[in-house]
C-alpha positions as CSV (number, residue, x, y, z in Angstrom):
1,X,2.1,27.7,38.3
2,X,5.2,26.3,38.6
3,X,5.8,22.3,39.7
4,X,7.6,23.2,42.8
5,X,4.4,26.2,43.9
6,X,2.1,23.8,43.2
7,X,3.7,20.9,45.6
8,X,4.2,24.2,48.4
9,X,0.3,25.1,48.0
10,X,0.0,21.3,49.7
11,X,1.9,22.3,52.8
12,X,-0.1,22.5,56.0
13,X,2.2,24.5,58.5
14,X,2.9,27.7,56.7
15,X,6.0,28.0,58.1
16,X,7.5,24.8,56.1
17,X,7.0,27.4,52.8
18,X,9.4,29.6,53.9
19,X,12.1,29.2,51.6
20,X,15.5,27.2,52.8
21,X,12.7,25.1,55.1
22,X,13.5,21.5,55.8
23,X,10.0,21.0,53.9
24,X,10.8,23.4,51.0
25,X,14.3,22.2,50.6
26,X,13.1,18.6,49.9
27,X,10.3,19.4,47.8
28,X,12.8,21.8,45.5
29,X,14.6,18.7,45.0
30,X,11.6,16.9,43.8
31,X,10.6,19.2,42.1
32,X,13.3,19.5,40.2
33,X,13.2,16.2,39.1
34,X,9.7,15.7,37.7
35,X,10.4,18.9,35.6
36,X,13.1,16.7,34.4
37,X,10.8,13.8,33.6
38,X,8.6,16.1,31.8
39,X,11.0,17.5,29.8
40,X,11.4,13.8,28.2
41,X,8.0,13.8,27.6
42,X,7.1,11.1,29.7
43,X,3.4,11.7,29.1
44,X,4.1,11.2,25.0
45,X,5.6,7.5,25.9
46,X,2.1,5.4,25.8
47,X,2.3,6.7,21.6
48,X,5.2,5.5,20.8
49,X,5.1,2.2,23.2
50,X,1.9,0.8,22.0
51,X,0.6,1.0,18.4
52,X,-2.9,1.6,18.6
53,X,-1.7,4.6,19.9
54,X,1.7,5.6,17.9
55,X,1.2,7.2,13.9
56,X,4.3,7.5,11.5
57,X,8.2,6.8,12.7
58,X,6.3,6.1,16.3
59,X,4.3,3.5,15.0
60,X,7.4,2.0,12.7
61,X,9.2,1.5,16.2
62,X,6.5,0.2,18.1
63,X,5.2,-1.9,15.3
64,X,9.1,-3.1,15.5
65,X,8.4,-4.1,19.0
66,X,6.5,-7.4,18.4
67,X,8.7,-8.2,15.5
68,X,6.5,-6.7,12.4
69,X,8.6,-4.2,10.7
70,X,6.9,-1.4,8.2
71,X,7.1,-2.3,4.3
72,X,9.7,-0.4,2.4
73,X,8.4,1.3,-0.7
74,X,9.2,-0.7,-3.9
75,X,10.1,-0.2,-7.9
76,X,7.6,-1.1,-10.7
77,X,9.4,-3.4,-13.3
78,X,7.9,-3.4,-17.4
79,X,8.9,-5.4,-20.6
80,X,10.2,-2.9,-23.2
81,X,9.8,-3.6,-26.9
82,X,12.9,-1.2,-28.3
83,X,13.3,-1.1,-31.6
84,X,16.2,0.2,-33.9
85,X,19.2,-0.7,-35.6
86,X,20.0,-4.5,-35.9
87,X,23.2,-5.2,-33.8
88,X,22.6,-1.5,-32.1
89,X,23.4,-2.7,-28.0
90,X,20.7,-1.6,-25.5
91,X,22.6,-1.7,-21.9
92,X,22.0,-0.6,-18.3
93,X,22.9,3.5,-19.7
94,X,19.5,3.5,-22.0
95,X,16.2,5.3,-20.0
96,X,12.8,5.3,-21.2
97,X,10.1,7.9,-19.9
98,X,6.6,8.0,-19.2
99,X,5.8,11.5,-18.4
100,X,8.5,12.6,-15.5
101,X,8.7,9.1,-14.8
102,X,11.7,7.3,-16.2
103,X,12.3,3.6,-16.3
104,X,16.5,2.2,-16.4
105,X,17.0,-0.7,-19.3
106,X,18.4,-3.9,-16.3
107,X,21.0,-5.9,-17.8
108,X,22.3,-6.0,-21.4
109,X,20.9,-6.5,-24.7
110,X,21.4,-6.5,-28.7
111,X,18.4,-5.5,-31.3
112,X,18.2,-8.9,-33.5
113,X,17.6,-8.8,-36.9
114,X,14.2,-8.3,-37.2
115,X,14.7,-5.0,-35.5
116,X,13.4,-5.0,-32.2
117,X,14.6,-6.6,-29.1
118,X,12.3,-7.0,-25.7
119,X,14.4,-6.1,-22.1
120,X,13.6,-5.8,-18.9
121,X,13.3,-2.0,-17.0
122,X,12.7,-0.6,-13.6
123,X,11.3,2.6,-12.6
124,X,14.0,4.9,-11.3
125,X,11.3,6.0,-8.3
126,X,9.7,3.7,-6.2
127,X,6.1,3.7,-5.3
128,X,2.6,3.1,-7.2
129,X,3.5,5.9,-9.2
130,X,5.3,3.5,-11.6
131,X,2.5,1.3,-12.4
132,X,1.8,2.5,-15.4
133,X,-0.6,1.1,-18.2
134,X,-0.1,-0.3,-21.5
135,X,1.8,1.7,-23.7
136,X,2.8,5.0,-21.2
137,X,6.2,4.4,-21.5
138,X,6.9,6.0,-24.7
139,X,9.5,7.7,-25.5
140,X,13.1,7.5,-24.6
141,X,14.9,10.3,-21.8
142,X,17.6,11.4,-25.0
143,X,18.4,10.5,-28.7
144,X,20.5,7.2,-28.5
145,X,22.5,6.0,-31.5
146,X,21.0,3.0,-33.6
147,X,17.8,2.9,-31.5
148,X,13.9,4.3,-32.2
149,X,11.4,3.7,-30.4
150,X,10.2,2.2,-27.2
151,X,6.9,1.1,-25.7
152,X,5.1,-1.6,-22.6
153,X,3.3,-3.5,-24.5
154,X,1.6,-4.6,-20.8
155,X,1.2,-2.4,-17.5
156,X,3.8,-1.7,-15.2
157,X,4.2,-4.1,-12.3
158,X,5.5,-4.3,-8.8
159,X,5.4,-0.6,-7.4
160,X,5.0,-0.2,-3.9
161,X,4.6,3.0,-1.7
162,X,5.6,2.7,1.8
163,X,3.1,0.7,4.1
164,X,0.5,2.7,5.1
165,X,0.1,3.6,9.4
166,X,-3.1,1.5,8.5
167,X,-2.5,-1.6,6.9
168,X,1.1,-1.5,9.2
169,X,-1.4,-2.0,12.3
170,X,-4.0,-4.4,10.8
171,X,-0.4,-6.4,10.2
172,X,0.4,-5.6,13.9
173,X,-3.4,-6.7,14.9
174,X,-2.8,-10.0,13.3
175,X,0.4,-11.0,14.9
176,X,-1.5,-10.2,18.3
177,X,-5.0,-12.6,17.0
178,X,-3.5,-15.3,15.0
179,X,0.1,-16.2,17.7
180,X,2.1,-18.4,15.6
181,X,1.5,-22.2,16.3
182,X,4.7,-23.5,14.0
183,X,2.6,-23.3,10.7
184,X,-1.1,-22.4,10.5
185,X,-2.9,-20.1,8.3
186,X,-2.0,-17.4,10.1
187,X,1.7,-17.8,9.6
188,X,1.6,-18.1,6.1
189,X,-0.8,-14.9,5.7
190,X,1.8,-13.2,7.9
191,X,5.0,-14.7,6.2
192,X,3.5,-13.5,2.7
193,X,2.7,-10.1,4.4
194,X,5.9,-8.9,5.1
195,X,7.0,-8.8,1.5
196,X,7.0,-5.0,-0.3
197,X,4.3,-5.1,-2.7
198,X,1.9,-7.5,-1.0
199,X,-1.6,-6.0,-0.2
200,X,-3.9,-8.8,0.8
201,X,-3.5,-12.4,1.1
202,X,-5.7,-15.9,1.6
203,X,-4.7,-19.3,2.4
204,X,-6.3,-22.3,1.3
205,X,-5.0,-26.0,2.7
206,X,-6.4,-28.1,-0.1
207,X,-4.9,-31.4,1.2
208,X,-2.6,-32.5,3.6
209,X,0.8,-31.2,3.4
210,X,-0.5,-29.0,0.4
211,X,-0.4,-24.6,1.5
212,X,-1.8,-22.9,-1.4
213,X,-1.2,-18.6,-1.0
214,X,-3.2,-16.2,-3.1
215,X,-1.8,-13.0,-3.2
216,X,-3.6,-9.4,-3.8
217,X,-0.5,-7.0,-5.3
218,X,-0.3,-2.9,-3.8
219,X,-2.6,-1.0,-6.0
220,X,-5.0,-3.9,-5.8
221,X,-3.2,-5.3,-8.8
222,X,-2.5,-8.9,-9.8
223,X,0.2,-10.5,-8.3
224,X,3.2,-10.7,-11.0
225,X,5.8,-13.7,-11.5
226,X,8.4,-11.8,-9.9
227,X,5.8,-10.6,-6.8
228,X,5.3,-14.6,-6.5
229,X,8.5,-15.5,-6.4
230,X,9.4,-13.4,-3.6
231,X,6.9,-14.7,-1.7
232,X,7.6,-18.0,-2.2
233,X,11.4,-17.5,-1.3
234,X,10.7,-15.7,1.7
235,X,8.1,-18.5,2.8
236,X,10.3,-21.1,1.9
237,X,12.9,-19.8,4.7
238,X,10.5,-20.0,7.6
239,X,7.8,-23.1,6.8
240,X,8.1,-25.9,8.8
241,X,9.6,-29.1,7.0
242,X,7.8,-30.8,4.9
243,X,5.1,-28.5,3.2
244,X,4.2,-27.6,0.0
245,X,3.9,-24.4,-0.8
246,X,2.3,-22.7,-3.9
247,X,2.4,-19.2,-4.2
248,X,-0.4,-17.6,-6.7
249,X,-2.3,-14.3,-7.7
250,X,-5.8,-13.7,-7.1
251,X,-7.8,-12.8,-9.8
252,X,-9.0,-9.6,-10.5
253,X,-12.8,-9.4,-11.5
254,X,-12.7,-5.8,-13.7
255,X,-16.1,-3.8,-12.8
256,X,-16.6,-0.8,-14.8
257,X,-19.3,1.8,-13.3
258,X,-21.5,4.1,-15.3
259,X,-23.4,6.8,-14.0
260,X,-25.7,9.6,-14.7
261,X,-25.5,13.0,-12.6
262,X,-27.0,15.8,-12.0
263,X,-24.0,18.2,-11.0
264,X,-24.5,21.1,-8.4
265,X,-23.9,24.1,-9.8
266,X,-20.0,25.8,-9.2
267,X,-19.4,22.3,-9.6
268,X,-17.5,20.5,-13.4
269,X,-17.9,17.2,-14.1
270,X,-14.3,16.5,-14.5
271,X,-13.3,17.5,-10.7
272,X,-16.4,15.2,-9.7
273,X,-15.6,12.5,-12.0
274,X,-11.8,12.0,-10.1
275,X,-13.8,12.3,-6.9
276,X,-16.1,9.5,-7.7
277,X,-13.1,7.2,-9.4
278,X,-10.9,7.5,-6.2
279,X,-14.7,6.6,-4.4
280,X,-15.4,3.5,-6.0
281,X,-11.2,2.9,-5.9
282,X,-10.8,2.5,-2.5
283,X,-14.1,0.6,-2.4
284,X,-13.1,-2.3,-4.5
285,X,-9.7,-2.1,-2.7
286,X,-11.3,-2.5,0.5
287,X,-13.3,-5.6,-0.5
288,X,-10.5,-7.4,-1.8
289,X,-10.4,-10.7,-0.8
290,X,-12.6,-9.9,2.1
291,X,-16.4,-9.5,0.3
292,X,-17.9,-12.5,-1.5
293,X,-20.0,-9.8,-3.4
294,X,-19.6,-5.8,-5.0
295,X,-22.6,-4.3,-3.6
296,X,-24.8,-2.8,-6.6
297,X,-26.7,-0.7,-3.6
298,X,-23.0,0.5,-2.1
299,X,-22.2,1.8,-5.3
300,X,-24.8,4.4,-5.4
301,X,-24.1,5.5,-1.7
302,X,-20.4,6.0,-3.7
303,X,-21.7,8.2,-6.2
304,X,-22.9,11.2,-3.7
305,X,-19.8,12.6,-3.7
306,X,-19.2,16.5,-3.1
307,X,-20.5,18.4,-6.2
308,X,-23.3,15.8,-6.7
309,X,-26.6,17.2,-6.7
310,X,-28.9,13.9,-7.5
311,X,-27.8,10.3,-9.0
312,X,-30.3,9.1,-12.0
313,X,-29.2,6.0,-13.1
314,X,-26.3,3.5,-13.3
315,X,-25.0,0.2,-14.1
316,X,-22.6,-1.1,-12.9
317,X,-20.3,-4.4,-14.9
318,X,-23.0,-2.6,-17.7
319,X,-25.7,-4.4,-15.4
320,X,-28.0,-3.7,-12.9
321,X,-26.7,-6.5,-9.9
322,X,-24.3,-7.0,-7.2
323,X,-21.2,-8.7,-8.7
324,X,-20.4,-11.9,-6.7
325,X,-16.7,-13.0,-6.2
326,X,-15.4,-16.4,-6.2
327,X,-12.6,-17.1,-2.8
328,X,-9.8,-16.3,-4.5
329,X,-11.1,-13.7,-7.0
330,X,-11.5,-9.7,-6.0
331,X,-12.5,-6.3,-7.3
332,X,-10.8,-3.9,-9.5
333,X,-12.6,-0.5,-10.7
334,X,-12.5,-0.6,-14.7
335,X,-13.6,2.0,-16.5
336,X,-15.6,5.5,-15.1
337,X,-18.1,6.8,-17.0
338,X,-20.1,10.3,-15.7
339,X,-22.3,12.0,-18.0
340,X,-24.0,15.4,-17.0
341,X,-27.7,15.8,-17.1
């Protein structure tokens, strides 16, 4: 039923519903305008204006109305050790790979007499996939004159995906719940969280005029020097005059988990192990700077993923106790060992 037909049914006098009558002419004009408004998507407007209802691009726009910008993805950085002939030049044309992920050298270097040089490199693709483990960057994309080998002695850091809807909404809610009062703890946490690559923040005031800001980087990693410096610069631009700010990384407590399970029929151990790893990883990340321990009992629940019939035993950090966390510590999942009886 059209808008005009619905409105016409409400007229009391049958004669008023005749085409060309005064009432029908007026209803036709009003109905046409209502149809135009509905075609503009007026019923969808609340999902664009209110962050608690919005998702995706709509949430990005709604959050911006409250002064909260969605964090963009960032590229991971790594230090590479390149060996080759003394005097060979390593410049920004050099590309090294970790599988399909390519890293570009940043700057220009020369291999010394010892036959190697340490260079800075950056992933060419933004995102957390750039945070590769130590030793993963182990080949050049092509052969380069005078260069022999490449490796990354330490894991790459700083890569972050675009901020999720869930994390963006948390920052919007924090903006509502902790309004600015000229430099309170909420302000420092909010300033730090605006920096891409920052996942969690804790702020302390150890003495008058001194502020300590502890960070957890995206991917539940310790914050590297570059990220700490970026956060420090962002806070320095807006902090109250006279405040002395120190930006530090939270300390990761690496927690390996080992479990003995009984597989359900039709499931492969490798796929079940990966499900367990993802469940444990999400749990650890949810605890960062928000809990004082990693629950031994809660781990048991997380082991019962799809494909697990029963759990005959498990250890957390090689023991059977909950793992306490200090105020500046956060849990980080270590090696996950899963065996099937």
